[in-house]
C-alpha positions as CSV (number, residue, x, y, z in Angstrom):
1,M,-44.5,-7.9,-2.9
2,A,-42.4,-9.2,-5.8
3,R,-42.6,-6.2,-7.8
4,G,-41.6,-4.0,-4.7
5,R,-38.6,-6.2,-4.2
6,H,-37.5,-6.0,-7.6
7,A,-38.0,-2.1,-7.5
8,V,-35.7,-2.1,-4.4
9,E,-33.2,-4.4,-5.9
10,Q,-33.0,-2.3,-9.2
11,E,-32.9,1.0,-7.1
12,E,-36.3,2.2,-8.3
13,I,-37.1,2.9,-4.8
14,V,-34.5,3.5,-2.3
15,Y,-34.2,3.8,1.6
16,R,-33.9,7.3,3.1
17,P,-32.7,7.4,6.6
18,R,-34.3,9.9,9.4
19,D,-33.4,13.5,8.6
20,G,-34.3,15.8,11.4
21,D,-38.1,15.7,11.7
22,K,-38.5,13.5,8.9
23,P,-38.9,9.8,9.5
24,E,-37.3,7.2,7.6
25,R,-39.0,6.4,4.4
26,L,-38.8,5.0,0.9
27,T,-38.3,7.3,-1.9
28,T,-37.7,7.2,-5.7
29,G,-34.2,6.1,-6.8
30,P,-31.9,6.8,-9.5
31,N,-33.5,4.1,-11.7
32,A,-37.1,5.0,-11.0
33,P,-39.4,5.6,-14.0
34,Q,-39.1,9.2,-15.5
35,D,-42.8,9.3,-16.3
36,A,-44.8,10.8,-13.4
37,R,-47.7,8.3,-14.2
38,A,-45.3,5.2,-14.1
39,R,-44.0,6.5,-10.7
40,R,-47.7,6.8,-9.3
41,K,-48.3,3.3,-10.6
42,L,-45.1,2.0,-8.8
43,A,-46.2,3.9,-5.5
44,E,-49.5,2.2,-5.9
45,V,-48.3,-1.3,-6.5
46,V,-45.7,-1.4,-3.7
47,Q,-47.8,0.5,-1.1
48,P,-49.4,-2.8,0.4
49,A,-45.8,-4.1,1.1
50,A,-44.4,-0.7,2.1
51,R,-43.4,-1.7,5.7
52,W,-41.7,-4.9,4.4
53,L,-40.0,-3.0,1.7
54,L,-38.8,-0.4,4.1
55,G,-37.0,-3.0,5.9
56,L,-35.5,-4.6,2.7
57,A,-34.5,-1.3,1.5
58,R,-32.8,-0.3,4.8
59,S,-30.8,-3.7,4.6
60,F,-29.7,-2.8,1.2
61,W,-28.9,0.8,2.3
62,R,-26.7,-0.5,5.2
63,A,-24.8,-3.1,3.0
64,K,-23.9,-0.3,0.5
65,K,-22.7,1.9,3.2
66,R,-20.4,-0.9,4.6
67,E,-19.2,-1.5,1.1
68,R,-18.3,2.1,0.6
69,E,-16.7,2.3,4.1
70,A,-14.6,-0.9,3.2
71,E,-13.5,0.5,-0.3
72,R,-12.6,3.8,1.5
73,D,-10.6,2.1,4.1
74,L,-8.8,0.0,1.5
75,A,-7.9,3.1,-0.4
76,E,-6.5,4.7,2.8
77,A,-4.6,1.4,3.3
78,R,-3.1,1.5,-0.3
79,R,-2.1,5.2,0.1
80,A,-0.4,4.4,3.5
81,A,1.5,1.4,2.0
82,T,2.5,3.4,-1.0
83,L,3.8,6.2,1.1
84,V,5.8,3.8,3.3
85,A,7.1,2.1,0.2
86,E,8.2,5.6,-1.4
87,Q,9.7,6.6,1.9
88,Q,11.7,3.3,2.2
89,Q,12.9,3.6,-1.6
90,A,14.0,7.2,-0.9
91,A,16.0,6.0,2.1
92,G,17.7,3.4,-0.1
93,L,16.0,0.5,1.8
94,V,15.3,-2.6,-0.2
95,V,12.0,-4.3,1.2
96,P,11.3,-7.7,-0.1
97,R,8.2,-7.9,-2.0
98,S,6.7,-10.6,0.2
99,V,7.2,-8.4,3.4
100,A,5.5,-5.4,1.6
101,E,2.6,-7.6,0.6
102,M,2.2,-8.8,4.3
103,V,2.1,-5.1,5.5
104,V,-0.5,-4.2,3.1
105,S,-2.4,-7.4,4.0
106,R,-2.2,-6.6,7.6
107,I,-3.3,-2.9,7.0
108,W,-6.3,-4.0,4.9
109,W,-7.1,-6.7,8.0
110,K,-7.1,-3.9,10.4
111,F,-9.5,-1.6,8.2
112,S,-11.9,-4.3,7.0
113,N,-14.3,-3.9,9.9
114,G,-14.7,-7.6,10.4
115,V,-15.5,-8.4,6.8
116,L,-12.4,-10.5,6.5
117,R,-13.0,-12.3,9.7
118,A,-16.5,-13.3,8.5
119,W,-15.0,-14.7,5.4
120,R,-12.6,-16.7,7.7
121,F,-9.4,-15.0,6.4
122,R,-6.6,-14.9,8.9
123,P,-4.5,-11.6,9.1
124,D,-1.6,-13.2,7.2
125,Q,-3.9,-14.4,4.3
126,A,-5.9,-11.3,4.2
127,A,-6.2,-9.7,0.7
128,W,-3.2,-11.1,-0.9
129,S,-4.6,-10.5,-4.3
130,R,-5.5,-6.8,-3.3
131,A,-2.0,-6.3,-1.9
132,R,-0.4,-7.6,-5.1
133,G,-2.7,-5.3,-7.1
134,S,-1.9,-2.3,-5.0
135,M,1.9,-3.0,-5.2
136,G,1.9,-2.9,-9.0
């Protein structure tokens, strides 16, 4: 079980969701051994704990999926904030930096899918460091 957990953590084996008529399963990941013999040995070692490892790998897969979605949403919020800032600058409007940071923070709060709520951030506190980073 310990070897299997390590293999999941190191992405030697990864979760594949159901695809058409194929059920969800474990498969070799990007860090799997290149040697066919080593791959077979890994499969033999993890086979007794395959059901438990499937659940663990599924959890890792879901967490990575949520992380990718959050990163995509943050990039979208940054693009929107940049567009607003460019339009305001083109119109000759001067917006105080604190207001611009608050706008980005609230956009990030909206797109965080509850992650910030879980960390007990309030909308006015959300991602100040990210806002500062996106504003230059």
